N, C-alpha and C positions, 0 to 999 in steps of 0.2 A: 399685681392686685391693687384695687383702687381703695384708698382710705376715705372715710366719710367726710372728714374735714377738707379733703382735696376737692370735694365737689359742692361745696357751700359757697363758692365765689358769688357774689352779688345777691345771695338769698338774704332776705331781710328778716333776722333772726329775733324774736322777741324774748324767748327763753330757752335755756337748754339744760336738760337733766340728764346726767350721765355722760359718758366719755364719747368724743367723736374721733378719738384715735383708734377706730376700729375699721376693719375690713369689710367692704360691702360687695356682694355679688351681682346686684342688679337692683333697678327701681321699679316698683309696681304701683299702679294705682286701682288695679282690680284684686281683690283679696283672694280670688278664686285660682289667681296665676301665681300665686306667691312660691318662692323656693327658699330654701334655708340661706340666711346671710343676706336676704334682701331688704331694701328700705321700703316701707309701705308709707305712702303718701295719702292721707284722708282728704278726699276732696268732697265739698258739698255740691252734688250735682243738682239736676233738674228733677230726677227721678228718684234718686236715693242720696244719702249722706254717708260718705267713707268713714265718718267718726264712728258709726254704729259697727263697724267691722274691725275696729282696732284689735280687740281680744281674739278675735278669730284669726287676724294677720300674725299675731304672737304666736298663737298655737301651731301655726303653719311654718314657723322658722323666722319670721321677721325678727331682726335683730336692732332696728331702729324705726322709729315712728315720726312722720312730720304731720302735724296737725295745726288748725286753727284755734282749737279749744283743748285744753291739756284734760285728760282722763281725771276723774276724781280719784283713782287709785293707780299708782305707778307700780309696774312689775320690776323686781331687781334684776340688774343686768341687761335692761332693755334701755337705749338711748332715746329720749323724747325730745324733739325739736318743735317748739311753738313758733309759727310764723304768721304774718299778717295776711296772707293769701297763698293758699295751697298750690292753686293752679298757676300762679306765677313762680312760686319755688320750684316746682316739678320741672317746669321748663328750663330754668337755670341749671338745676342739678343734672337733667338729662343731656343737656349740651356738654357739661363738663365730663360726666361719666363716660360719654362716647367720643371724648377726645376731641371736642370742638370741630365737628365735620363741617360745619359751613365755612370755616376759615380755609379749608383745603379745596373748595370748589367755587365756581362763580355760581351765585345763586340768585335767581330772578323771581321775584314774586309777582302775581298777576291778580288784581282785585277788581270789583265792579258787580253790577248785578247780572248783566248779560255779557256773554263773550269770553269769559275767563277760561273755559275749556279749550275753546278754538285758538286762543291766542297762545295759551302753554304748549297745545299739541303741535302747533304748526312751527312754533320756535324750537320744540324737540325735533321735529322732522327736518327742519332748515338747518340746525347745526350738525346734525347727523349727517346729512347731505354734504355738508361743508367739511365733514372729516373728522369731526369730534365725538368721543364717546359721551353720551349724554344721558341724565336722569330725567324723569318726568314724574310728577306728583300731581294726579288730576281726578276728577270726578269720574271719569270713564276708567281709568286704569293708572297704576303705577308701573314705570318702566326703568330698568337698568340696561342700558343699550338694547339688545334684541329681546332681552328677559321681561316677559310680562308678568306683573304681580296684580291680582284683583284688588280692587278699590272699595272700601266700604264707607268712606267718608270723603268729602271734598278734600279736607286737610286733616291727615290723622292727628291722633293725640300727641301731646308733646313727646312722651316716651317713644313711642312707635316712630314718630317722625325723626326724631335724632338718630334712633337705630337705623332707619331707613337711609338717611343721609350718610351715615357712618359705611353702610353697606355700599352706597354709590361711590363714595371716595374711595374706598378701599378696592372697588372694581376699576379704578381709573377714570371714572367720569370727571370731566373739566368743567361742564356746565349742567346746572340743574334748574329747570324750569316748573314752578309750582303755583297751583291755583292757592290764593289765601282768601278763604271765605269770610264773612263777618262773624261768623260764630267761633271761627279759628282765632281771629284777631282779638276778640273780646274775652275768650277763654284762655288768653295767654298760650296758645298752642305753638306760636311761631315766635314768642318772646325769647330774646337771648341770641337768636339766629343773627348771623351777620350777612345782610344783603348786597349784592353788588349792585342790582337794580330793582325798580319796581314800576309796574305799569297800572294805570287806571282805564277802565273801558268806558263806563257809564254808570249811572244809579237812578234806579227807578223803584217805585214802591214794591218791597218784597220783605219776608221775614219779619212782619211787624207783630206775628205772634211771639216772636222772641224779643226783639227789641223795643216793641211796645209803640214807639214814635217813629217817625221818618226822620227827625232831627237825630235821634240817637243812633240810628242806622247810619246816617252821614258821619256823625262823630267818629263811630267805631271805624267806617273805612278811611277816614282822614288820619286817625291816629296811626295807621300803618305807615303812612308818609312822614308823619310828625316824628318818628323814631328812627328814620333813616340816618346812617352816617353821612359826614360831608364826603367821604370818597364814593359814595353811591350816585347813580342817575335815578331821576324820576321822570317818567314820561305820562302825560295826561292828554285827555281828549278835549281840544279846545271848543268844539261843537255842543259838549255836554254843558248845561248852564252851570254845574258845580265842579267842572274840571279844572278851572283855575284855583277855587277854594281848596281842593284837594291838596295842592303844593303850596299853600300859602306859608305855612311854618316849617317846611322842610329844609334841612341843611344840605341835602343832596342837590346836585346840579339838575336844573329844570329844562325840560323840553316839551312842546306840545305837538300834536298832530291833528290835522283837520282836513275836512273836504270842503269847507265854506270860508275860511279866513287864512290869513297869512300865519305860517307856522313853520317849525324846523323841519317837519315832515309833511309836506303838502301833497294831497292826492287830488285827482278830478276824474269822474268816472266819464268815459267816453262810450261804452256799450255795455249794457247789462242784459245778458241772455241766459238760456239754459246750458248753452256752451261755455259760459264763465264771463269774467269781467274783462273789459279792456279799460284801462286806465292810465293816466299819468301819475307817477310818483316822482315828486322833485324834477317835473319836466320830462323824464325818461317814459316813454310809452312801453306798457308791458300787458300780455294777456295772462290772466290768472284762471286757474281752474275753479276757485271759489266763486259762489254766485251770491249776488245782492249787495245792496248798500252796506248793511250790517257788516258783511265780510270785508267790504273796502275799508272801514273803519279797521277791523282787525288786522289786515294786512299792513296797514300803515303802522300800527302799534308794534307788530312783529319786525318790520323794516327799521323802525326807530330803535328798538332795543338791538337788533343786531349792528347796526352802525355805532351805536353807544358802547357795544362791546368790542369794537375795534375791526369789525368785518368790513371789506371792501363793498361799496355800494352796488357795483355793477355785478360782482359775484353774487350778492345778496338777492338782487332782483332776477337774476337768471335762475338760481336755485329756487326761488319762491314760485316762479312761473310754472314749474313741474309739480307742485305739491298739491295734494288734496287736504280737506280739513279733517275735524274729528268725527268720529262715528256718531250717528244720530243726530248731526247738526246739518240741517237741509240735505237730508240724505235720500236720493230719489231712485226709484225704478219705474220702467215703462212697460206696460203691458203689450202683448201681441197686438192687442186691439188700439194701442196708442193711448191708452189712459195714463196719465202721469200720477205716480203716488209719491208723496214726500212724507218721510217722518222727521220730526223735530223735537227736541228737548224743551222747546218754549212752554214755560209753565208760569209766566208772569204776564199780565195785560201787555206790558210794552215789548217783550219778546214775541209775543203772539201777533201784536200789531205789526212788528217788525218784519215778520216772515210773511204774513198775509199781504202786506203792502208790496214786498218783493215779488211774490206772485202774481198780484195785479199788474205789476209792471211787466212781467215776463209773459203775460197773455198777448196773443197776436190778435185775437178777435173778441168772440163773445162766449169763450169756453167757461164752462160752469166751474166755481170754486166750491168744492164740498168738504167741510171741515168737521173733523172727529176731534172733540176735546172734552177733557174732564178736569177736575181739581183734586189734589191730594187731601187725604184726612189728617186730622190733628195738625194742620197748618194755618197760615193766615187766612182767616175767613173773609176778611174784607175785600180780598181780590176775586172772590167766586162770582159775584154778579157782574164785575167789570170784565172779567175774562168771557164770559157768556155774551154780554153786550157787543165787545169788540169782535168776537167770532161772527156774529150775525150782521155786525155792520159791514164787514169785509167779505162776506162769504154770500153765495147763493143759496146754499143750503147748510144746516148745520144739525150734527148729531152730538148731542151732550151725553156723556157716559162716564163710566167708573174709570178713575186713574189708579192711584194708590190708596185706597179708603183707610188702610191702616186700622184704628180701632173704631171708627165712625161707621155709620150705615150709609151704603153709596147713595141710597135714595134720599137721605137727609142733605147730602153734599148736593146732590142734583136740584133740590128744592131751593138751596140757597142760591145756586147759579140762575134758576129760572126766576127768583124774585126781582132781579135787576133788569128784566128785559122790558124794553119798550113794546107799545102794541105792534108796530112794524116787524119788530124782530120776532115777536112771537108766532107771525105767520111762516117763519123760515125754518124753525127748529122742531126737532123731535128728540126725546129722551129714551135712550136704551141702555139699560144698566150693563149688561153683558158687554164687555169691550170688543171681544171678538165678533158678536153678532152686529155690533154698531159698526165696525169696520166692513163686515159682509154688506151690509145694508149701503153704505156709503158707494161700494164697488157697484152694487146693483143700479144705484140712481146714476152712475157716470156713463158717458158716452164718449167715442173717440175724441182726444185732445182736451178733455175735461181733467181738471186737477184736484186730485184728493189730497188734503193735509191731515195727517194723524198727528196730533200735537200732544206734548206734555211728558213723554217718557223717553224719547230718543233712544239712546243707547242701553236704557235698562232692559234686561232680560228676564224680569219678574213683574209680579202683581203682588203687593204688599197687602194682605186681607186678614184681619185678626191676627197679627203677629206671625203668620205664615207667609213666606214667600213662594208664591205658585210660578212655575215658568211661564213666560209670556214675552214675545218679541213683536213689536209692533210692525217692523219691517218683514219679518219672517210670515206673520199672519197676512200681511199685504200681498206678498209674493204668492202665498197660497191661494188667497182669494182671486187673484189674477190668472193663475194657473187653473183654476176650477171654471173660468170663463171659456176656456178653449177645449173643454171636455163635452 
């Protein structure tokens, strides 16, 4: 049994009322999930304040309360711990409660705007192929060896994450590869974890609805590297203008990867086609199944991490050449009429530009590029007109449509997107709110060897509308439309 006093290591306590020499059965940040003997940590969230549920938590069996503001009346027999920051406190407590799981595995974190999922997923596949039992924490799914666990966030909350890492360690995983989102870093979800290594992909405008400024977004990403121990390795993208900045203050061993300059992990693209990439990696020529320049960067990051983890470079490149990427990342199907359909998670202007530039480079002649794209509701509104303009600049035809409107009206989101279009762009686009109808229209526009990009949702199997997640799979809809062409 775990004593409360034993899980308070590194927690910044301001005030304690009651005994810490009590047994605790678990930690909860959601008062609805409380069981007898749990510690309830009251967190001031974006949508609600956990301090409002302290009395309910005690009624549900909580024996200890962690809070930033002490309640006006304290109940007899309950331990109250006042802390400076509840999110930071629960991260340290969860790591101790679950027996410091990150110390029992080699934990590698991946951060950046684009590429996190592909890098983490390919690392998981690579080390599995190299004979290790691995864990994966990603936007698409969490995985313990062959067991797939659905994912709800890019990075789970601190309690769920430490419980998952313990599960992975107990199952015999030697390596765990994890996406570290800016939200997770800022909200202390990964605080207290011991990372063996960390990777930076790139940074472009995203999540400004949350971070408010681009400078703050950069600062949060950088803080991940600032807190790495000297025993860790840190790998960054030399070709991103903030790649070196990310590693400025880290104690970890520093490495860079690049396609354009001298770096520890240097690549050069020799051939980029729908059959994959041919490139040199540190002067060794390799054929990869992944497609596009952005994946060349992802592959260099993966290669660098594998070498830093002590793997033989020849074996790593051989195994990497056999691997595919993550679901919903440049995922393509070809109709019997030779129309190429690509689904991709690109939901930032930079990601969309990268995918469309890759498609343009893959064109043999004058095939049409037809793009179906929308923007999510309740998210950064500033990128909406930029996304629409980028789609029109790099496509022959564009259909603006609904993505995950969430609580917003999809028509209002489309108006925001349309507002940024130049006069030449306005001649290229139409708006169709219904996403399925938009994909159907794109297919009807296409002829042999034309390329349809359906962007924004990638691996997602739903559309989030007014709090309800309706089943929707871009790739499946595209395949259905292709099949209908043959009837």
